[in-house]
N, CA and C atoms of all chains as a GROMACS GRO file, in nm:
protein
  594
    1MET      N    1   1.591   4.097   0.552
    1MET     CA    2   1.615   4.093   0.692
    1MET      C    3   1.528   3.985   0.754
    2LYS      N    4   1.413   3.959   0.704
    2LYS     CA    5   1.320   3.852   0.750
    2LYS      C    6   1.407   3.718   0.747
    3ARG      N    7   1.465   3.689   0.639
    3ARG     CA    8   1.539   3.563   0.632
    3ARG      C    9   1.657   3.565   0.734
    4THR      N   10   1.717   3.672   0.754
    4THR     CA   11   1.823   3.676   0.849
    4THR      C   12   1.776   3.652   0.992
    5ILE      N   13   1.654   3.693   1.027
    5ILE     CA   14   1.598   3.675   1.159
    5ILE      C   15   1.563   3.519   1.168
    6ILE      N   16   1.509   3.468   1.060
    6ILE     CA   17   1.469   3.324   1.063
    6ILE      C   18   1.592   3.243   1.076
    7MET      N   19   1.705   3.277   1.009
    7MET     CA   20   1.835   3.203   1.030
    7MET      C   21   1.882   3.206   1.176
    8PHE      N   22   1.880   3.321   1.238
    8PHE     CA   23   1.915   3.334   1.386
    8PHE      C   24   1.825   3.248   1.471
    9VAL      N   25   1.689   3.260   1.445
    9VAL     CA   26   1.595   3.180   1.532
    9VAL      C   27   1.626   3.029   1.513
   10LEU      N   28   1.641   2.985   1.398
   10LEU     CA   29   1.665   2.838   1.372
   10LEU      C   30   1.792   2.795   1.434
   11SER      N   31   1.896   2.873   1.417
   11SER     CA   32   2.032   2.844   1.486
   11SER      C   33   2.010   2.833   1.625
   12GLY      N   34   1.936   2.934   1.686
   12GLY     CA   35   1.917   2.922   1.829
   12GLY      C   36   1.841   2.804   1.874
   13LEU      N   37   1.741   2.766   1.792
   13LEU     CA   38   1.657   2.649   1.830
   13LEU      C   39   1.744   2.521   1.818
   14VAL      N   40   1.826   2.507   1.714
   14VAL     CA   41   1.916   2.394   1.704
   14VAL      C   42   2.013   2.378   1.825
   15LEU      N   43   2.070   2.507   1.856
   15LEU     CA   44   2.162   2.509   1.968
   15LEU      C   45   2.094   2.462   2.097
   16VAL      N   46   1.976   2.524   2.134
   16VAL     CA   47   1.908   2.489   2.250
   16VAL      C   48   1.877   2.333   2.250
   17THR      N   49   1.826   2.277   2.135
   17THR     CA   50   1.812   2.133   2.120
   17THR      C   51   1.935   2.062   2.154
   18PHE      N   52   2.053   2.090   2.102
   18PHE     CA   53   2.175   2.026   2.134
   18PHE      C   54   2.205   2.040   2.283
   19ILE      N   55   2.177   2.146   2.342
   19ILE     CA   56   2.212   2.173   2.484
   19ILE      C   57   2.119   2.074   2.572
   20VAL      N   58   1.988   2.077   2.540
   20VAL     CA   59   1.886   1.987   2.602
   20VAL      C   60   1.933   1.848   2.588
   21TRP      N   61   1.962   1.808   2.471
   21TRP     CA   62   2.006   1.666   2.444
   21TRP      C   63   2.134   1.631   2.528
   22ALA      N   64   2.225   1.720   2.535
   22ALA     CA   65   2.347   1.699   2.608
   22ALA      C   66   2.330   1.684   2.755
   23LEU      N   67   2.227   1.768   2.804
   23LEU     CA   68   2.200   1.760   2.955
   23LEU      C   69   2.115   1.647   2.986
   24ASN      N   70   2.023   1.600   2.900
   24ASN     CA   71   1.925   1.495   2.935
   24ASN      C   72   1.984   1.354   2.920
   25SER      N   73   2.057   1.344   2.804
   25SER     CA   74   2.107   1.206   2.768
   25SER      C   75   2.236   1.189   2.855
   26LYS      N   76   2.233   1.078   2.937
   26LYS     CA   77   2.348   1.047   3.016
   26LYS      C   78   2.467   1.031   2.925
   27MET      N   79   2.542   1.134   2.901
   27MET     CA   80   2.652   1.115   2.798
   27MET      C   81   2.773   1.037   2.868
   28SER      N   82   2.826   0.930   2.788
   28SER     CA   83   2.933   0.858   2.842
   28SER      C   84   3.067   0.925   2.808
   29GLY      N   85   3.068   1.021   2.718
   29GLY     CA   86   3.189   1.093   2.673
   29GLY      C   87   3.252   1.000   2.566
   30GLY      N   88   3.191   0.908   2.495
   30GLY     CA   89   3.245   0.841   2.401
   30GLY      C   90   3.283   0.917   2.276
   31ILE      N   91   3.361   0.862   2.184
   31ILE     CA   92   3.413   0.923   2.069
   31ILE      C   93   3.304   0.966   1.974
   32GLN      N   94   3.189   0.872   1.971
   32GLN     CA   95   3.078   0.892   1.888
   32GLN      C   96   2.992   1.005   1.930
   33GLU      N   97   2.974   1.020   2.068
   33GLU     CA   98   2.904   1.137   2.117
   33GLU      C   99   2.971   1.277   2.099
   34ILE      N  100   3.106   1.255   2.115
   34ILE     CA  101   3.190   1.380   2.099
   34ILE      C  102   3.188   1.431   1.958
   35LEU      N  103   3.190   1.334   1.862
   35LEU     CA  104   3.195   1.372   1.720
   35LEU      C  105   3.051   1.436   1.686
   36MET      N  106   2.944   1.366   1.733
   36MET     CA  107   2.816   1.420   1.714
   36MET      C  108   2.802   1.561   1.752
   37MET      N  109   2.848   1.590   1.878
   37MET     CA  110   2.835   1.725   1.936
   37MET      C  111   2.925   1.818   1.866
   38ALA      N  112   3.044   1.779   1.832
   38ALA     CA  113   3.130   1.876   1.762
   38ALA      C  114   3.073   1.904   1.619
   39GLY      N  115   3.016   1.799   1.552
   39GLY     CA  116   2.948   1.822   1.426
   39GLY      C  117   2.840   1.922   1.430
   40GLY      N  118   2.759   1.904   1.544
   40GLY     CA  119   2.644   1.999   1.564
   40GLY      C  120   2.690   2.140   1.584
   41ILE      N  121   2.791   2.152   1.660
   41ILE     CA  122   2.849   2.293   1.698
   41ILE      C  123   2.900   2.349   1.564
   42ILE      N  124   2.956   2.270   1.486
   42ILE     CA  125   3.022   2.330   1.369
   42ILE      C  126   2.909   2.384   1.276
   43VAL      N  127   2.803   2.302   1.259
   43VAL     CA  128   2.683   2.329   1.174
   43VAL      C  129   2.618   2.458   1.225
   44VAL      N  130   2.587   2.464   1.350
   44VAL     CA  131   2.522   2.581   1.414
   44VAL      C  132   2.609   2.701   1.390
   45GLY      N  133   2.741   2.687   1.414
   45GLY     CA  134   2.838   2.793   1.396
   45GLY      C  135   2.828   2.854   1.264
   46PHE      N  136   2.818   2.755   1.164
   46PHE     CA  137   2.820   2.796   1.022
   46PHE      C  138   2.690   2.882   0.995
   47ALA      N  139   2.580   2.831   1.041
   47ALA     CA  140   2.454   2.898   1.032
   47ALA      C  141   2.455   3.043   1.086
   48ILE      N  142   2.517   3.052   1.215
   48ILE     CA  143   2.522   3.170   1.276
   48ILE      C  144   2.622   3.279   1.193
   49PHE      N  145   2.730   3.219   1.143
   49PHE     CA  146   2.819   3.281   1.058
   49PHE      C  147   2.757   3.347   0.933
   50LEU      N  148   2.675   3.262   0.870
   50LEU     CA  149   2.599   3.315   0.753
   50LEU      C  150   2.503   3.426   0.790
   51ALA      N  151   2.430   3.403   0.900
   51ALA     CA  152   2.332   3.502   0.946
   51ALA      C  153   2.400   3.635   0.984
   52VAL      N  154   2.512   3.629   1.062
   52VAL     CA  155   2.584   3.753   1.090
   52VAL      C  156   2.637   3.820   0.961
   53GLY      N  157   2.682   3.746   0.864
   53GLY     CA  158   2.722   3.797   0.736
   53GLY      C  159   2.610   3.875   0.676
   54ARG      N  160   2.495   3.820   0.668
   54ARG     CA  161   2.379   3.886   0.612
   54ARG      C  162   2.336   4.011   0.684
   55ALA      N  163   2.340   3.997   0.821
   55ALA     CA  164   2.313   4.109   0.903
   55ALA      C  165   2.409   4.229   0.889
   56ARG      N  166   2.530   4.191   0.872
   56ARG     CA  167   2.641   4.307   0.844
   56ARG      C  168   2.614   4.372   0.717
   57SER      N  169   2.582   4.287   0.608
   57SER     CA  170   2.553   4.333   0.479
   57SER      C  171   2.441   4.441   0.479
   58SER      N  172   2.336   4.405   0.559
   58SER     CA  173   2.219   4.496   0.574
   58SER      C  174   2.246   4.620   0.636
   59ALA      N  175   2.342   4.613   0.743
   59ALA     CA  176   2.390   4.724   0.822
   59ALA      C  177   2.466   4.815   0.729
   60ARG      N  178   2.550   4.758   0.632
   60ARG     CA  179   2.625   4.834   0.550
   60ARG      C  180   2.547   4.887   0.424
   61LYS      N  181   2.414   4.852   0.428
   61LYS     CA  182   2.331   4.889   0.320
   61LYS      C  183   2.361   4.831   0.179
   62GLU      N  184   2.420   4.700   0.192
   62GLU     CA  185   2.449   4.619   0.079
   62GLU      C  186   2.331   4.522   0.063
   63PRO      N  187   2.317   4.460  -0.054
   63PRO     CA  188   2.214   4.366  -0.061
   63PRO      C  189   2.266   4.237   0.016
   64PRO      N  190   2.175   4.178   0.098
   64PRO     CA  191   2.217   4.057   0.177
   64PRO      C  192   2.259   3.944   0.086
   65GLU      N  193   2.206   3.937  -0.034
   65GLU     CA  194   2.260   3.836  -0.127
   65GLU      C  195   2.251   3.891  -0.272
   66ASP      N  196   2.343   3.855  -0.348
   66ASP     CA  197   2.351   3.904  -0.489
   66ASP      C  198   2.378   3.781  -0.579
   67GLU      N  199   2.412   3.806  -0.708
   67GLU     CA  200   2.427   3.705  -0.791
   67GLU      C  201   2.540   3.598  -0.760
   68LEU      N  202   2.641   3.656  -0.701
   68LEU     CA  203   2.763   3.569  -0.660
   68LEU      C  204   2.720   3.477  -0.545
   69SER      N  205   2.670   3.539  -0.440
   69SER     CA  206   2.628   3.459  -0.319
   69SER      C  207   2.529   3.356  -0.350
   70LYS      N  208   2.432   3.392  -0.442
   70LYS     CA  209   2.331   3.289  -0.479
   70LYS      C  210   2.400   3.166  -0.568
   71LYS      N  211   2.502   3.203  -0.658
   71LYS     CA  212   2.562   3.103  -0.732
   71LYS      C  213   2.643   3.019  -0.635
   72ILE      N  214   2.716   3.074  -0.542
   72ILE     CA  215   2.790   3.002  -0.439
   72ILE      C  216   2.701   2.900  -0.372
   73MET      N  217   2.585   2.941  -0.326
   73MET     CA  218   2.499   2.860  -0.258
   73MET      C  219   2.458   2.745  -0.341
   74LEU      N  220   2.422   2.781  -0.480
   74LEU     CA  221   2.364   2.686  -0.567
   74LEU      C  222   2.470   2.574  -0.599
   75LYS      N  223   2.597   2.627  -0.621
   75LYS     CA  224   2.706   2.525  -0.661
   75LYS      C  225   2.737   2.441  -0.541
   76ALA      N  226   2.734   2.500  -0.422
   76ALA     CA  227   2.767   2.423  -0.300
   76ALA      C  228   2.662   2.323  -0.271
   77SER      N  229   2.535   2.356  -0.301
   77SER     CA  230   2.424   2.259  -0.277
   77SER      C  231   2.436   2.146  -0.375
   78ALA      N  232   2.464   2.174  -0.498
   78ALA     CA  233   2.472   2.067  -0.603
   78ALA      C  234   2.591   1.971  -0.566
   79LEU      N  235   2.703   2.041  -0.528
   79LEU     CA  236   2.819   1.957  -0.499
   79LEU      C  237   2.800   1.874  -0.375
   80SER      N  238   2.733   1.928  -0.272
   80SER     CA  239   2.716   1.861  -0.154
   80SER      C  240   2.606   1.745  -0.171
   81TYR      N  241   2.506   1.764  -0.260
   81TYR     CA  242   2.414   1.657  -0.294
   81TYR      C  243   2.485   1.543  -0.352
   82TYR      N  244   2.573   1.577  -0.452
   82TYR     CA  245   2.655   1.466  -0.517
   82TYR      C  246   2.734   1.382  -0.420
   83ILE      N  247   2.814   1.454  -0.337
   83ILE     CA  248   2.900   1.385  -0.241
   83ILE      C  249   2.810   1.322  -0.134
   84SER      N  250   2.695   1.371  -0.098
   84SER     CA  251   2.610   1.310   0.006
   84SER      C  252   2.566   1.163  -0.039
   85ILE      N  253   2.544   1.149  -0.160
   85ILE     CA  254   2.501   1.014  -0.210
   85ILE      C  255   2.605   0.912  -0.164
   86TYR      N  256   2.732   0.946  -0.178
   86TYR     CA  257   2.843   0.856  -0.143
   86TYR      C  258   2.857   0.837   0.007
   87TRP      N  259   2.821   0.945   0.078
   87TRP     CA  260   2.818   0.946   0.226
   87TRP      C  261   2.720   0.832   0.272
   88TRP      N  262   2.596   0.853   0.208
   88TRP     CA  263   2.490   0.751   0.256
   88TRP      C  264   2.530   0.618   0.213
   89LEU      N  265   2.588   0.600   0.103
   89LEU     CA  266   2.625   0.465   0.051
   89LEU      C  267   2.729   0.400   0.147
   90PHE      N  268   2.823   0.498   0.196
   90PHE     CA  269   2.928   0.450   0.291
   90PHE      C  270   2.854   0.420   0.427
   91LEU      N  271   2.752   0.488   0.470
   91LEU     CA  272   2.687   0.458   0.593
   91LEU      C  273   2.610   0.323   0.586
   92MET      N  274   2.554   0.300   0.464
   92MET     CA  275   2.496   0.162   0.435
   92MET      C  276   2.586   0.054   0.443
   93TYR      N  277   2.704   0.078   0.391
   93TYR     CA  278   2.807  -0.020   0.391
   93TYR      C  279   2.854  -0.059   0.524
   94ILE      N  280   2.878   0.055   0.616
   94ILE     CA  281   2.931   0.026   0.753
   94ILE      C  282   2.813  -0.021   0.847
   95SER      N  283   2.696   0.006   0.809
   95SER     CA  284   2.579  -0.033   0.892
   95SER      C  285   2.570  -0.185   0.929
   96ASP      N  286   2.627  -0.266   0.831
   96ASP     CA  287   2.634  -0.412   0.864
   96ASP      C  288   2.753  -0.452   0.947
   97ARG      N  289   2.839  -0.360   0.957
   97ARG     CA  290   2.973  -0.393   1.023
   97ARG      C  291   2.990  -0.338   1.162
   98VAL      N  292   2.907  -0.229   1.196
   98VAL     CA  293   2.916  -0.165   1.326
   98VAL      C  294   2.773  -0.192   1.393
   99LYS      N  295   2.780  -0.186   1.530
   99LYS     CA  296   2.663  -0.208   1.601
   99LYS      C  297   2.604  -0.066   1.650
  100TRP      N  298   2.559   0.003   1.549
  100TRP     CA  299   2.492   0.134   1.573
  100TRP      C  300   2.346   0.122   1.565
  101GLU      N  301   2.278   0.189   1.647
  101GLU     CA  302   2.125   0.184   1.630
  101GLU      C  303   2.082   0.257   1.506
  102SER      N  304   1.968   0.237   1.452
  102SER     CA  305   1.922   0.302   1.334
  102SER      C  306   1.919   0.452   1.344
  103HIS      N  307   1.868   0.508   1.461
  103HIS     CA  308   1.858   0.652   1.475
  103HIS      C  309   1.997   0.720   1.473
  104THR      N  310   2.094   0.646   1.532
  104THR     CA  311   2.237   0.701   1.533
  104THR      C  312   2.290   0.710   1.391
  105LEU      N  313   2.250   0.602   1.313
  105LEU     CA  314   2.300   0.611   1.163
  105LEU      C  315   2.232   0.719   1.092
  106VAL      N  316   2.100   0.739   1.120
  106VAL     CA  317   2.029   0.852   1.038
  106VAL      C  318   2.091   0.978   1.094
  107GLY      N  319   2.116   0.994   1.220
  107GLY     CA  320   2.177   1.124   1.272
  107GLY      C  321   2.301   1.148   1.214
  108ALA      N  322   2.384   1.036   1.202
  108ALA     CA  323   2.517   1.060   1.143
  108ALA      C  324   2.507   1.094   0.991
  109GLY      N  325   2.407   1.040   0.925
  109GLY     CA  326   2.379   1.080   0.785
  109GLY      C  327   2.346   1.221   0.775
  110ILE      N  328   2.250   1.271   0.847
  110ILE     CA  329   2.208   1.404   0.844
  110ILE      C  330   2.317   1.508   0.871
  111LEU      N  331   2.382   1.473   0.987
  111LEU     CA  332   2.500   1.555   1.029
  111LEU      C  333   2.607   1.553   0.932
  112GLY      N  334   2.632   1.439   0.870
  112GLY     CA  335   2.742   1.434   0.768
  112GLY      C  336   2.698   1.522   0.642
  113MET      N  337   2.574   1.512   0.609
  113MET     CA  338   2.530   1.602   0.501
  113MET      C  339   2.551   1.746   0.520
  114ALA      N  340   2.524   1.783   0.651
  114ALA     CA  341   2.538   1.936   0.680
  114ALA      C  342   2.689   1.965   0.671
  115ILE      N  343   2.774   1.884   0.723
  115ILE     CA  344   2.915   1.906   0.723
  115ILE      C  345   2.965   1.899   0.574
  116ILE      N  346   2.917   1.815   0.495
  116ILE     CA  347   2.951   1.815   0.356
  116ILE      C  348   2.919   1.946   0.290
  117PHE      N  349   2.790   1.990   0.324
  117PHE     CA  350   2.753   2.116   0.273
  117PHE      C  351   2.840   2.229   0.304
  118LEU      N  352   2.887   2.233   0.430
  118LEU     CA  353   2.980   2.342   0.478
  118LEU      C  354   3.109   2.333   0.397
  119LEU      N  355   3.161   2.212   0.392
  119LEU     CA  356   3.288   2.195   0.313
  119LEU      C  357   3.276   2.236   0.176
  120SER      N  358   3.163   2.190   0.098
  120SER     CA  359   3.136   2.228  -0.034
  120SER      C  360   3.131   2.385  -0.050
  121TRP      N  361   3.067   2.448   0.044
  121TRP     CA  362   3.054   2.593   0.047
  121TRP      C  363   3.192   2.661   0.054
  122LEU      N  364   3.272   2.617   0.151
  122LEU     CA  365   3.406   2.662   0.165
  122LEU      C  366   3.497   2.641   0.032
  123TRP      N  367   3.479   2.523  -0.022
  123TRP     CA  368   3.549   2.499  -0.157
  123TRP      C  369   3.515   2.598  -0.247
  124THR      N  370   3.386   2.614  -0.278
  124THR     CA  371   3.331   2.702  -0.381
  124THR      C  372   3.380   2.847  -0.349
  125LYS      N  373   3.369   2.887  -0.232
  125LYS     CA  374   3.409   3.027  -0.182
  125LYS      C  375   3.547   3.055  -0.203
  126PHE      N  376   3.637   2.944  -0.178
  126PHE     CA  377   3.778   2.959  -0.184
  126PHE      C  378   3.831   2.960  -0.326
  127PHE      N  379   3.778   2.862  -0.404
  127PHE     CA  380   3.843   2.857  -0.543
  127PHE      C  381   3.759   2.929  -0.641
  128GLY      N  382   3.637   2.970  -0.614
  128GLY     CA  383   3.556   3.053  -0.703
  128GLY      C  384   3.514   2.946  -0.828
  129PHE      N  385   3.451   3.008  -0.924
  129PHE     CA  386   3.420   2.928  -1.041
  129PHE      C  387   3.412   3.009  -1.162
  130ARG      N  388   3.530   3.033  -1.206
  130ARG     CA  389   3.559   3.129  -1.315
  130ARG      C  390   3.498   3.074  -1.451
  131TYR      N  391   3.517   2.943  -1.478
  131TYR     CA  392   3.474   2.903  -1.610
  131TYR      C  393   3.335   2.839  -1.619
  132GLU      N  394   3.259   2.884  -1.526
  132GLU     CA  395   3.119   2.816  -1.522
  132GLU      C  396   3.017   2.928  -1.551
  133MET      N  397   3.878   3.482  -1.904
  133MET     CA  398   3.844   3.624  -1.929
  133MET      C  399   3.907   3.708  -1.825
  134ASN      N  400   3.981   3.815  -1.858
  134ASN     CA  401   4.037   3.912  -1.774
  134ASN      C  402   3.950   4.037  -1.773
  135ASN      N  403   3.986   4.121  -1.679
  135ASN     CA  404   3.901   4.244  -1.673
  135ASN      C  405   3.990   4.363  -1.620
  136ARG      N  406   3.954   4.478  -1.645
  136ARG     CA  407   4.027   4.601  -1.610
  136ARG      C  408   3.956   4.674  -1.495
  137ILE      N  409   3.888   4.597  -1.418
  137ILE     CA  410   3.800   4.660  -1.316
  137ILE      C  411   3.890   4.739  -1.213
  138ARG      N  412   3.994   4.678  -1.168
  138ARG     CA  413   4.076   4.735  -1.068
  138ARG      C  414   4.144   4.870  -1.121
  139GLU      N  415   4.194   4.859  -1.246
  139GLU     CA  416   4.256   4.975  -1.308
  139GLU      C  417   4.157   5.091  -1.328
  140LEU      N  418   4.031   5.057  -1.377
  140LEU     CA  419   3.939   5.161  -1.403
  140LEU      C  420   3.881   5.221  -1.283
  141ARG      N  421   3.874   5.128  -1.179
  141ARG     CA  422   3.823   5.186  -1.043
  141ARG      C  423   3.931   5.291  -0.991
  142ALA      N  424   4.052   5.255  -1.008
  142ALA     CA  425   4.156   5.348  -0.957
  142ALA      C  426   4.143   5.480  -1.035
  143ARG      N  427   4.123   5.464  -1.172
  143ARG     CA  428   4.127   5.581  -1.253
  143ARG      C  429   4.003   5.677  -1.222
  144HIS      N  430   3.891   5.613  -1.183
  144HIS     CA  431   3.769   5.689  -1.153
  144HIS      C  432   3.764   5.724  -0.995
  145ASP      N  433   3.871   5.683  -0.927
  145ASP     CA  434   3.875   5.706  -0.783
  145ASP      C  435   3.756   5.652  -0.704
  146LEU      N  436   3.724   5.520  -0.734
  146LEU     CA  437   3.615   5.448  -0.669
  146LEU      C  438   3.670   5.340  -0.589
  147SER      N  439   3.609   5.322  -0.467
  147SER     CA  440   3.647   5.210  -0.386
  147SER      C  441   3.576   5.087  -0.435
  148GLN      N  442   3.607   4.970  -0.392
  148GLN     CA  443   3.533   4.851  -0.421
  148GLN      C  444   3.389   4.865  -0.371
  149PHE      N  445   3.382   4.919  -0.254
  149PHE     CA  446   3.242   4.933  -0.195
  149PHE      C  447   3.158   5.030  -0.273
  150ASP      N  448   3.226   5.145  -0.319
  150ASP     CA  449   3.145   5.234  -0.412
  150ASP      C  450   3.094   5.167  -0.533
  151LEU      N  451   3.183   5.097  -0.599
  151LEU     CA  452   3.143   5.030  -0.729
  151LEU      C  453   3.034   4.937  -0.695
  152ALA      N  454   3.048   4.862  -0.590
  152ALA     CA  455   2.948   4.754  -0.553
  152ALA      C  456   2.805   4.824  -0.537
  153GLN      N  457   2.818   4.934  -0.467
  153GLN     CA  458   2.691   5.011  -0.438
  153GLN      C  459   2.624   5.064  -0.576
  154LYS      N  460   2.713   5.101  -0.663
  154LYS     CA  461   2.660   5.159  -0.794
  154LYS      C  462   2.595   5.050  -0.879
  155VAL      N  463   2.641   4.928  -0.865
  155VAL     CA  464   2.586   4.824  -0.955
  155VAL      C  465   2.501   4.734  -0.876
  156GLY      N  466   2.476   4.750  -0.745
  156GLY     CA  467   2.378   4.674  -0.665
  156GLY      C  468   2.427   4.538  -0.634
  157VAL      N  469   2.550   4.519  -0.602
  157VAL     CA  470   2.601   4.391  -0.554
  157VAL      C  471   2.684   4.403  -0.427
  158ARG      N  472   2.720   4.293  -0.366
  158ARG     CA  473   2.816   4.306  -0.241
  158ARG      C  474   2.949   4.331  -0.279
  159ARG      N  475   3.026   4.393  -0.187
  159ARG     CA  476   3.171   4.424  -0.214
  159ARG      C  477   3.240   4.297  -0.248
  160GLU      N  478   3.209   4.194  -0.183
  160GLU     CA  479   3.274   4.066  -0.208
  160GLU      C  480   3.277   4.020  -0.362
  161THR      N  481   3.159   4.056  -0.427
  161THR     CA  482   3.147   4.016  -0.567
  161THR      C  483   3.253   4.096  -0.644
  162ILE      N  484   3.282   4.225  -0.620
  162ILE     CA  485   3.378   4.301  -0.692
  162ILE      C  486   3.523   4.240  -0.660
  163VAL      N  487   3.540   4.199  -0.532
  163VAL     CA  488   3.676   4.138  -0.500
  163VAL      C  489   3.690   4.012  -0.586
  164PHE      N  490   3.588   3.933  -0.585
  164PHE     CA  491   3.592   3.804  -0.672
  164PHE      C  492   3.618   3.839  -0.819
  165LEU      N  493   3.557   3.940  -0.876
  165LEU     CA  494   3.574   3.977  -1.010
  165LEU      C  495   3.720   4.023  -1.031
  166GLU      N  496   3.767   4.109  -0.948
  166GLU     CA  497   3.909   4.159  -0.961
  166GLU      C  498   4.015   4.059  -0.955
  167LYS      N  499   3.989   3.955  -0.873
  167LYS     CA  500   4.077   3.837  -0.858
  167LYS      C  501   4.063   3.741  -0.967
  168GLY      N  502   3.962   3.756  -1.054
  168GLY     CA  503   3.931   3.661  -1.164
  168GLY      C  504   3.888   3.534  -1.123
  169LYS      N  505   3.816   3.531  -1.002
  169LYS     CA  506   3.759   3.401  -0.958
  169LYS      C  507   3.621   3.388  -0.989
  170TYR      N  508   3.572   3.485  -1.063
  170TYR     CA  509   3.425   3.481  -1.103
  170TYR      C  510   3.396   3.554  -1.229
  171ASN      N  511   3.320   3.496  -1.321
  171ASN     CA  512   3.283   3.566  -1.443
  171ASN      C  513   3.140   3.626  -1.419
  172PRO      N  514   3.120   3.750  -1.442
  172PRO     CA  515   2.990   3.815  -1.406
  172PRO      C  516   2.874   3.769  -1.510
  173SER      N  517   2.762   3.795  -1.471
  173SER     CA  518   2.650   3.780  -1.557
  173SER      C  519   2.654   3.883  -1.666
  174LEU      N  520   2.581   3.870  -1.772
  174LEU     CA  521   2.587   3.975  -1.880
  174LEU      C  522   2.528   4.105  -1.828
  175LYS      N  523   2.429   4.105  -1.739
  175LYS     CA  524   2.373   4.224  -1.675
  175LYS      C  525   2.462   4.299  -1.596
  176LEU      N  526   2.542   4.219  -1.501
  176LEU     CA  527   2.645   4.285  -1.425
  176LEU      C  528   2.760   4.341  -1.505
  177ALA      N  529   2.808   4.261  -1.595
  177ALA     CA  530   2.905   4.309  -1.695
  177ALA      C  531   2.864   4.448  -1.750
  178TYR      N  532   2.737   4.447  -1.799
  178TYR     CA  533   2.688   4.577  -1.862
  178TYR      C  534   2.675   4.688  -1.760
  179ASP      N  535   2.632   4.660  -1.644
  179ASP     CA  536   2.624   4.761  -1.543
  179ASP      C  537   2.749   4.829  -1.498
  180ILE      N  538   2.862   4.729  -1.490
  180ILE     CA  539   2.984   4.776  -1.454
  180ILE      C  540   3.044   4.863  -1.567
  181SER      N  541   3.029   4.816  -1.697
  181SER     CA  542   3.085   4.897  -1.803
  181SER      C  543   3.018   5.036  -1.812
  182LYS      N  544   2.896   5.038  -1.784
  182LYS     CA  545   2.807   5.164  -1.776
  182LYS      C  546   2.869   5.261  -1.673
  183VAL      N  547   2.905   5.204  -1.566
  183VAL     CA  548   2.962   5.299  -1.462
  183VAL      C  549   3.084   5.365  -1.515
  184PHE      N  550   3.169   5.295  -1.588
  184PHE     CA  551   3.298   5.351  -1.632
  184PHE      C  552   3.279   5.418  -1.777
  185LYS      N  553   3.149   5.421  -1.815
  185LYS     CA  554   3.115   5.483  -1.957
  185LYS      C  555   3.195   5.417  -2.064
  186LEU      N  556   3.202   5.284  -2.052
  186LEU     CA  557   3.280   5.209  -2.162
  186LEU      C  558   3.194   5.089  -2.208
  187THR      N  559   3.235   5.032  -2.316
  187THR     CA  560   3.170   4.909  -2.353
  187THR      C  561   3.214   4.784  -2.284
  188ILE      N  562   3.134   4.690  -2.290
  188ILE     CA  563   3.168   4.556  -2.219
  188ILE      C  564   3.310   4.512  -2.266
  189GLU      N  565   3.329   4.514  -2.399
  189GLU     CA  566   3.466   4.475  -2.455
  189GLU      C  567   3.580   4.552  -2.397
  190ASP      N  568   3.551   4.679  -2.367
  190ASP     CA  569   3.670   4.763  -2.312
  190ASP      C  570   3.701   4.715  -2.171
  191VAL      N  571   3.602   4.668  -2.093
  191VAL     CA  572   3.632   4.634  -1.950
  191VAL      C  573   3.663   4.483  -1.940
  192PHE      N  574   3.597   4.399  -2.010
  192PHE     CA  575   3.620   4.255  -1.996
  192PHE      C  576   3.691   4.209  -2.122
  193ILE      N  577   3.804   4.145  -2.100
  193ILE     CA  578   3.886   4.095  -2.220
  193ILE      C  579   3.867   3.944  -2.226
  194PHE      N  580   3.811   3.904  -2.335
  194PHE     CA  581   3.795   3.759  -2.354
  194PHE      C  582   3.917   3.696  -2.430
  195ASN      N  583   3.978   3.599  -2.361
  195ASN     CA  584   4.085   3.529  -2.434
  195ASN      C  585   4.036   3.406  -2.503
  196ASP      N  586   4.103   3.374  -2.615
  196ASP     CA  587   4.062   3.252  -2.691
  196ASP      C  588   4.083   3.127  -2.608
  197ALA      N  589   4.182   3.132  -2.523
  197ALA     CA  590   4.214   3.005  -2.440
  197ALA      C  591   4.109   2.973  -2.338
  198ASP      N  592   4.029   3.078  -2.308
  198ASP     CA  593   3.920   3.054  -2.207
  198ASP      C  594   3.808   2.967  -2.270
   0.00000   0.00000   0.00000
């Protein structure tokens, strides 16, 4: 239950940070800002989804995580780490070709990693891992 | 590897949730097992077999092709 509460608190903090950032930075509504915002909302939504799942499991008196959920997380983490290396390589490649500030590139890198993790998790969850 | 969990569960009149509770996993894990999307750990295979009072080989069928 403690981990579920931490997940809710962290998701809330990230959400509040995004709202403060959106209100304080004079957003021009450019495609880059919209993508950043959408990515952030997806990542926070995913974290809330996981936290709600854990809370519902606790309410049903099921363990919040078991060997399957741990293995899904482990495989999704390994897969996303592997793909993220190529994501950072891609960002390094385009950094010479676009006029992005360094903090924007780092932000895109971190947000990209979070989205890659989400996709890896969905992939693992959907297809399972029968022969591993 | 195939398994007879669905069949044995029906024979023992157990829901997925009941079986999950008995072996200490989430219902989702039983769903994954029945769909053949996940091969359980030795401990879980043993626990499930114990619920049905059978051996692991009676519940989980290993194919040479696997």
